[in-house]
C-alpha positions in Angstrom: 46.4 -7.7 -41.8 47.8 -7.5 -38.3 46.4 -4.0 -37.9 43.0 -5.2 -39.0 43.0 -8.0 -36.5 44.2 -5.6 -33.8 41.4 -3.2 -34.6 38.8 -5.9 -34.7 39.9 -7.3 -31.3 39.8 -3.8 -29.8 36.3 -3.2 -31.2 35.0 -6.5 -29.8 36.5 -5.7 -26.4 34.9 -2.3 -26.4 31.6 -3.8 -27.5 31.7 -6.5 -24.8 32.6 -4.0 -22.2 29.7 -1.8 -23.3 27.3 -4.7 -23.1 28.6 -5.6 -19.7 28.2 -2.0 -18.5 24.7 -1.9 -19.9 23.8 -5.1 -18.1 25.3 -3.7 -14.9 23.3 -0.5 -15.3 20.1 -2.5 -16.0 20.7 -4.6 -12.9 21.5 -1.6 -10.8 18.1 0.0 -11.6 15.6 -0.6 -8.8 12.8 -2.9 -9.7 9.4 -1.2 -9.6 7.0 -2.4 -7.0 3.8 -4.2 -8.0 1.7 -1.2 -6.9 3.9 1.3 -8.9 3.5 -0.8 -12.1 -0.3 -0.9 -11.6 -0.3 2.9 -11.2 1.5 3.5 -14.4 -0.6 1.0 -16.4 -3.8 2.5 -14.8 -2.9 6.0 -15.8 -2.3 4.9 -19.5 -5.7 3.2 -19.5 -7.3 6.2 -17.8 -6.1 8.5 -20.6 -7.5 6.2 -23.3 -10.9 5.9 -21.5 -11.1 9.7 -20.9 -10.6 10.2 -24.7 -13.4 7.7 -25.4 -15.7 9.5 -23.0 -15.1 12.8 -24.8 -15.7 11.2 -28.2 -19.0 9.7 -27.0 -20.2 13.0 -25.6 -19.3 14.8 -28.9 -21.1 12.1 -30.9 -24.2 12.6 -28.8 -23.9 16.4 -28.7 -23.4 16.4 -24.9 -21.5 19.3 -23.3 -18.0 17.9 -22.8 -17.9 19.6 -19.3 -21.0 17.5 -18.2 -20.4 14.9 -15.5 -21.0 12.0 -17.8 -18.0 13.1 -19.9 -15.6 13.3 -16.9 -13.5 10.2 -15.9 -13.4 10.9 -12.2 -17.1 11.5 -12.0 -17.8 8.1 -13.4 -15.0 5.9 -12.0 -13.7 4.8 -8.6 -11.0 2.3 -7.7 -9.8 0.3 -4.8 -6.4 -1.4 -4.2 -5.2 -4.4 -2.3 -2.1 -6.5 -1.8 -2.0 -10.3 -2.2 -0.6 -11.1 1.2 1.3 -14.3 0.4 4.0 -14.9 -2.3 3.1 -16.6 -5.6 5.0 -19.8 -4.8 2.5 -20.6 -2.0 -0.2 -23.1 -3.0 -2.8 -20.9 -1.4 -1.8 -18.0 -3.6 -4.7 -18.4 -6.0 -7.4 -18.1 -3.3 -5.5 -15.2 -1.6 -5.4 -13.5 -5.0 -9.2 -13.9 -5.4 -9.7 -12.5 -1.9 -7.4 -9.6 -2.7 -9.7 -8.7 -5.6 -12.7 -8.8 -3.2 -10.8 -6.5 -0.8 -10.0 -4.0 -3.6 -13.7 -4.0 -4.6 -14.7 -3.3 -1.0 -12.2 -0.4 -0.9 -13.7 1.0 -4.0 -17.2 0.7 -2.4 -15.9 2.5 0.6 -14.7 5.5 -1.5 -18.1 5.7 -3.2 -19.9 5.5 0.2 -17.8 8.3 1.5 -18.6 10.4 -1.6 -22.3 9.9 -1.0 -22.5 10.4 2.8 -19.6 11.4 5.1 -19.8 12.5 8.7 -16.6 13.8 10.3 -15.9 14.9 13.9 -12.6 16.5 14.9 -11.3 17.0 18.5 -8.2 19.1 19.0 -6.5 19.3 22.4 -3.7 21.8 23.2 -1.6 21.3 26.4 1.1 23.6 27.8 2.9 23.1 31.1 5.7 25.1 32.7 6.2 23.9 36.3 9.4 24.9 38.0 8.3 24.0 41.6 10.8 21.5 43.1 9.9 17.9 43.8 9.2 16.9 47.4 12.2 14.9 48.5 11.6 14.4 52.2 9.8 11.1 51.8 12.5 9.9 49.5 15.2 10.9 52.0 13.4 8.9 54.7 13.1 6.0 52.3 16.8 6.2 51.4 17.9 6.3 55.1 15.7 3.3 55.9 17.2 1.4 52.9 20.7 2.1 54.2 19.8 0.9 57.7 18.0 -2.1 56.4 21.0 -3.0 54.3 23.1 -3.1 57.5 20.6 -5.5 59.0 20.8 -7.7 55.9 24.5 -7.8 56.1 24.3 -9.2 59.6 21.7 -11.8 58.8 23.6 -13.1 55.7 21.6 -15.1 53.2 18.7 -16.0 55.5 16.4 -13.4 54.0 17.4 -14.4 50.5 16.3 -17.9 51.2 13.0 -16.7 52.6 12.4 -14.6 49.5 13.1 -17.5 47.2 10.6 -19.6 49.1 7.8 -17.2 48.3 9.0 -16.8 44.7 10.8 -13.4 44.9 14.1 -12.9 43.2 16.5 -11.6 45.9 18.6 -9.6 43.4 15.5 -7.8 42.1 14.3 -7.2 45.6 17.6 -5.7 46.7 17.8 -3.6 43.5 14.2 -2.2 44.1 14.0 1.5 44.4 11.4 4.2 44.8 11.1 7.1 42.4 9.1 10.3 41.9 8.6 12.0 38.6 7.1 15.3 37.4 6.7 17.2 34.2 8.6 20.5 34.1 7.8 21.6 30.5 5.3 20.3 28.0 3.9 21.5 24.7 1.6 19.1 23.1 -1.2 19.1 20.6 -3.5 16.1 19.9 -5.9 15.9 17.0 -8.5 13.1 17.0 -10.8 12.7 14.0 -13.6 10.3 13.5 -15.1 9.7 10.1 -18.2 7.7 9.3 -20.0 6.8 6.1 -23.1 4.7 5.3 -24.4 4.4 1.8 -26.2 2.1 -0.7 -23.4 0.7 -2.9 -25.6 -1.4 -5.2 -25.1 -1.1 -9.0 -21.3 -0.4 -8.9 -20.3 -2.4 -11.9 -16.6 -3.3 -12.2 -15.2 -2.1 -15.6 -11.6 -3.2 -15.3 -9.1 -5.0 -13.1 -5.4 -4.6 -12.9 -2.7 -7.0 -11.5 0.9 -6.2 -11.0 3.9 -8.1 -9.8 7.5 -7.1 -9.0 9.1 -10.2 -10.5 9.8 -11.6 -7.0 6.5 -13.2 -6.3 4.8 -10.1 -4.8 1.4 -9.1 -6.3 -1.0 -6.2 -6.1 -4.4 -5.7 -7.6 -6.7 -2.8 -8.5 -10.4 -2.9 -9.3 -12.2 0.0 -11.1 -16.0 0.4 -10.8 -18.4 2.6 -12.7 -20.4 4.9 -10.4 -22.4 6.8 -13.0 -26.0 7.3 -11.9 -27.3 6.0 -15.2 -25.4 2.7 -14.9 -26.4 2.3 -11.2 -30.1 2.9 -12.1 -29.9 0.2 -14.8 -28.6 -2.4 -12.4 -31.1 -1.6 -9.7 -33.9 -1.9 -12.3 -32.6 -5.4 -13.1 -33.1 -6.5 -9.5 -36.5 -4.8 -9.3 -38.0 -5.6 -12.6 -36.3 -8.9 -13.6 -37.6 -10.2 -16.9 -39.5 -7.0 -17.7 -36.3 -5.1 -18.6 -36.7 -4.1 -22.3 -33.8 -4.3 -24.8 -31.8 -1.2 -25.8 -31.6 -1.1 -29.6 -28.5 0.9 -29.9 -26.7 -1.5 -27.5 -27.0 -4.5 -29.8 -23.8 -6.6 -29.9 -22.5 -8.3 -33.0 -21.4 -11.2 -30.9 -23.3 -13.7 -28.8 -22.7 -13.7 -25.0 -20.6 -16.9 -25.4 -18.4 -15.3 -28.1 -17.9 -12.3 -25.8 -16.9 -14.0 -22.6 -15.9 -17.6 -23.3 -12.3 -16.8 -24.2 -9.0 -18.7 -23.7 -8.3 -19.8 -20.2 -5.2 -17.6 -19.8 -7.5 -14.6 -20.4 -10.2 -15.9 -18.0 -7.5 -16.3 -15.4 -7.4 -12.5 -15.1 -11.2 -12.0 -15.0 -12.8 -11.3 -11.7 -16.2 -9.8 -10.6 -19.1 -8.9 -12.7 -19.3 -7.2 -16.1 -22.3 -5.5 -17.8 -22.6 -6.4 -21.5 -25.3 -6.6 -24.1 -26.5 -9.5 -26.3 -27.3 -9.3 -30.1 -30.9 -8.2 -29.3 -29.8 -5.3 -27.0 -30.7 -6.9 -23.7 -28.4 -6.1 -20.8 -26.6 -9.1 -19.4 -24.7 -9.5 -16.2 -21.7 -11.9 -16.4 -20.0 -12.9 -13.1 -16.5 -14.5 -13.0 -15.3 -16.7 -10.1 -12.2 -18.9 -9.6 -10.5 -21.0 -7.0 -7.3 -22.9 -6.6 -7.0 -26.7 -6.5 -4.7 -28.3 -4.0 -2.7 -30.9 -6.0 -2.0 -33.5 -3.3 -3.2 -36.9 -2.1 -4.7 -39.8 -3.9 -6.7 -39.6 -7.1 -9.9 -39.9 -5.1 -8.8 -37.0 -2.8 -7.9 -34.9 -5.8 -11.3 -35.5 -7.3 -12.9 -34.3 -4.1 -10.7 -31.2 -4.0 -11.5 -30.4 -7.6 -15.2 -30.6 -6.9 -14.7 -28.4 -3.8 -12.7 -25.8 -5.8 -15.4 -25.6 -8.5 -18.0 -25.0 -5.8 -15.9 -22.3 -4.3 -15.4 -20.7 -7.7 -19.1 -20.7 -8.3 -19.7 -19.2 -4.8 -17.2 -16.4 -5.6 -19.1 -15.6 -8.8 -22.4 -15.6 -7.1 -21.1 -13.4 -4.3 -19.9 -10.9 -6.8 -23.3 -10.8 -8.5 -25.0 -10.4 -5.1 -22.6 -7.5 -4.2 -23.5 -5.8 -7.4 -27.3 -6.2 -7.2 -27.9 -5.2 -3.5 -25.3 -4.0 -1.1 -24.6 -1.4 1.5 -21.3 -0.2 2.9 -20.5 1.2 6.4 -17.2 2.8 7.0 -15.6 4.2 10.2 -12.1 5.7 10.6 -10.5 7.0 13.8 -7.2 8.8 13.4 -5.1 10.3 16.2 -2.2 12.6 15.6 0.0 13.7 18.6 2.9 16.2 18.6 4.6 16.3 22.0 7.7 18.2 23.3 8.4 17.6 27.0 11.0 17.8 29.8 10.6 15.6 32.9 12.6 15.3 36.1 12.9 12.0 37.9 14.2 11.5 41.5 15.2 8.0 42.4 15.7 6.8 46.0 17.9 3.7 46.2 20.5 2.0 48.2 23.1 4.6 47.2 20.9 7.6 48.1 18.9 10.0 45.9 19.8 10.5 42.2 18.3 13.0 39.8 17.6 12.3 36.2 16.3 14.7 33.4 14.4 13.3 30.5 13.7 15.3 27.3 11.3 14.0 24.7 10.3 15.3 21.2 8.0 13.1 19.1 5.2 13.0 16.6 3.0 9.9 16.5 0.0 8.8 14.5 -2.5 6.0 15.0 -5.1 4.8 12.5 -8.1 2.4 13.0 -10.4 1.9 10.0 -13.1 -0.6 9.3 -15.3 -1.1 6.3 -18.3 -3.5 6.2 -20.2 -4.4 3.0 -23.3 -6.4 3.4 -25.2 -7.9 0.4 -28.3 -10.0 0.0 -30.7 -11.0 -2.8 -33.8 -13.2 -2.3 -35.8 -15.3 -4.8 -33.8 -13.7 -7.7 -34.6 -15.9 -10.7 -32.5 -16.3 -13.9 -28.9 -16.9 -12.6 -27.4 -19.5 -15.0 -24.0 -21.2 -15.2 -22.7 -20.2 -18.6 -19.2 -21.8 -18.7 -16.6 -23.6 -16.5 -12.9 -23.8 -17.2 -9.6 -25.1 -15.8 -6.1 -23.7 -16.2 -2.6 -24.5 -15.0 -0.4 -21.5 -14.6 2.6 -22.0 -17.0 5.2 -20.5 -14.6 3.8 -21.0 -11.1 2.3 -24.4 -11.7 -0.9 -23.6 -9.8 -4.1 -25.4 -11.0 -7.1 -23.1 -11.2 -10.7 -23.7 -11.9 -13.3 -21.1 -12.8 -17.0 -20.6 -13.3 -18.9 -18.0 -15.3 -22.5 -17.1 -14.3 -24.8 -14.9 -16.2 -28.2 -13.2 -15.8 -30.3 -11.4 -18.3 -34.0 -10.5 -18.6 -34.3 -13.5 -21.0 -32.8 -16.0 -18.5 -35.1 -14.5 -15.9 -38.1 -15.0 -18.1 -37.0 -18.6 -18.9 -36.6 -19.3 -15.2 -40.1 -17.9 -14.5 -41.5 -20.1 -17.2 -39.9 -23.2 -15.7 -41.3 -22.3 -12.3 -44.9 -21.9 -13.7 -44.7 -24.9 -16.0 -47.5 -27.5 -15.8 -47.6 -31.2 -16.6 -48.0 -32.2 -20.3 -50.0 -35.1 -21.7 -47.3 -35.9 -24.3 -45.0 -38.8 -23.6 -41.3 -39.0 -24.5 -40.1 -41.8 -26.7 -36.8 -43.7 -26.3 -34.4 -43.3 -29.2 -32.1 -46.1 -30.4 -29.1 -46.8 -28.3 -25.9 -45.2 -29.7 -22.7 -46.2 -28.0 -20.0 -43.5 -28.0 -16.5 -43.9 -29.4 -13.7 -45.4 -27.3 -12.9 -43.6 -24.2 -16.3 -42.1 -23.4 -19.7 -43.6 -22.8 -23.0 -41.8 -23.2 -26.3 -42.6 -21.6 -29.6 -43.2 -23.4 -31.1 -40.3 -25.4 -34.4 -39.9 -23.6 -35.2 -36.3 -24.6 -36.8 -35.2 -27.8 -35.1 -31.8 -27.4 -38.3 -29.9 -28.4 -37.8 -26.7 -26.4 
C-alpha cells in the first residue's frame, strides 16, 4: 500500500511539473501581432477562394489559366492599423476609419496597376581632396582671441555685465570659436524615385474584411476588393442605367435580401463597406454597411442626442461606402530617396587655446518616404438608396456601444423611387380606422393609411 501511495504521489508530481512546464512554454511563446494573424487567416481564405474559382471555371468550361480563374487577377487588398487601443471610447470610430483607410490602400494598388508613371534620378558623387586647409586666417583669429582674453582679464566682469544687458550669455560668448571644415574623401550614391498613378477606381466591390488583434488591445484590418472587369462593368452599369438593369436568371437567390443581410448584431459588428448580392428574382443588389460608436456619458437627454448623432454618422459611413463604389477616382504619388554615404572630413577649430584638428568619419545608409493617396467620389441624383435595417450592439468584452445602419440599392428600388417622384395626385380619399390603443408600455398613433400599395 505504501509503495502504491508513493508511486501515485510521484506520478502526480511529475504530472503537475509537466503541466507547469507546458504553461511556462506556452507563456514564453511570443504573441503574434494583429497583422500576422490576419496574414495567416487571409492565406487560408485565399486558398479556399482559389479552389472555388477553379471549380467555377471547370463548370463553365473556361480555360483554368484564363484571368477569371486566377485569384490575383481578380482580387486586391489594403491594410490599416487601428491607431488607438480598444479600451479607448473612440475605438469604434477609429476602427471604422481604419477600414476606410484599408479600402483606399486597396484602391491605390488597383490605380497603380492600371496606370503608373515612374521617374528615377541617380546621383553618384566621389571626392578625394588631399589639399590642406588654409589656416592663416584661423591663426590670426586664435592670436586675436588670446590678446582679447588678456584685455578681458584686466577689465574683470565689466564686459560680462554688458553682455548680460543685451541678452548674451557671457559663458557662451567666451566659449565661442571659429572653425573650418572640408571633405577629404567621399563616396556617395543617391537614388530618388517619383511614382504617380491616376485611375478610375469605380466598381471595386469589397468581398471580404479581416480584423485581427494581439490580445493586448491592438487591432489591424484588411479589406479585399474584387477588381474583375466583369464585376466593375456591372457596377458601372448600375450607376448609368439605374432601374433599367435586367435580372440575371442564374443568379437568383433562395433567400430574400433581409434574410441574407439582417443577421445577428455580433455578426453585423464585423460588416463594413458594400456587398454585391442578388435577390430571389436575380436582380443585382448593393448593400452598404455603416456603424458608429455611442459615447455613454451625460444625462439621459444628452445620451439620446449622442445616440441620434451616432446613427446619423453610421448612415453617412454607409452612404460614403456606396458612393466610393459607384463613382470614384484615385490619385497616388510617392517620392522615395535612398542615400548611401561614406565620407571622411577634417575640421580645424580656432579657440582660446589655439587651433585644434578633428577628423570625422561617417558611413551611413538612409531612406526617406513620402506617399499620398487621394480618392474622390461623387454621385448626383442617384435614386433608389433605401434604409434596410438599423441595429445596436454592446461589445461583450470591451463594453462599447455601437449602432449600425444598412442601406441598399437595386434596380427595383430605383424604379420605385422613380415612381414616387413621378406620382400624381389621386382623387381617392383615405378613411380613418377605429382607434386601437396599444398594450402597456407602447402607444401607437391613429391608423390613417389603407396600405394599398
